[in-house]
C-alpha positions in Angstrom: 0.0 0.0 0.0 1.4 3.4 -1.0 1.9 6.2 1.5 -0.6 8.3 -0.5 -3.3 5.7 0.1 -2.5 5.4 3.8 -2.6 9.1 4.2 -6.0 9.2 2.4 -7.4 6.5 4.6 -6.1 8.2 7.8 -7.5 11.5 6.7 -10.9 10.0 5.9 -10.9 8.2 9.3 -10.1 11.4 11.1 -12.8 13.3 9.2 -15.4 10.6 9.9 -14.6 10.4 13.6 -14.7 14.2 13.9 -18.0 14.5 12.1 -19.6 11.7 14.1 -18.3 13.3 17.3 -19.8 16.7 16.3 -23.1 15.1 15.5 -23.2 13.3 18.9 -22.3 16.5 20.8 -24.9 18.5 18.8 -27.5 15.9 19.5 -26.8 15.9 23.3 -27.1 19.7 23.3 -30.4 19.6 21.4 -31.8 17.0 23.7 -30.8 19.0 26.8 -32.3 22.2 25.3 -35.6 20.4 24.5 -35.8 19.1 28.0 -35.3 22.6 29.4 -38.0 23.9 27.1 -40.4 21.1 28.2 -39.9 22.2 31.8 -40.7 25.8 31.0 -43.8 24.8 29.0 -44.9 22.7 32.0 -44.5 25.7 34.3 -46.5 27.8 31.9 -49.3 25.3 31.6 -49.5 25.1 35.4 -49.8 28.9 35.5 -52.6 28.9 32.8 -54.5 26.3 34.8 -54.2 28.3 38.0 -55.3 31.5 36.2 -58.4 29.7 34.8 -59.3 28.8 38.4 -58.7 32.4 39.6 -60.9 33.8 36.8 -63.7 31.4 37.6 -63.4 32.3 41.3 -63.4 36.0 40.5 -66.5 35.6 38.2 -68.3 33.8 41.0 -67.3 36.5 43.5 -68.7 39.2 41.2 -72.0 37.4 40.9 -72.2 37.2 44.7 -71.4 40.9 45.0 -74.1 41.7 42.4 -76.6 39.6 44.3 -75.8 41.4 47.6 -76.1 44.8 45.9 -79.5 43.9 44.6 -80.6 42.9 48.1 -79.6 46.3 49.5 -81.1 48.2 46.5 -84.5 46.7 47.0 
C-alpha cells in the first residue's frame, strides 16, 4: 500500500470520527435544550390552569357581590 493511500485512509478516518463526534455533541445539546423547554412549558401550563381557576373564582365572587347589591337596593 502506498503512502498516499495510507494518508487518504487516515484523513478519511479522522474526518469521519470528527464528524460523528460533532453530531453526537450537537444531539446531546439539542436533547438538553428540548428538556429545558419542556420544563418551561410545564410551568407555563400550570400557570394557565391556575389562572383559569382564579378567573372562575373572580367571576363567582362578582356574581355574589351583584346579588348582595340587589338585596340592598330593594
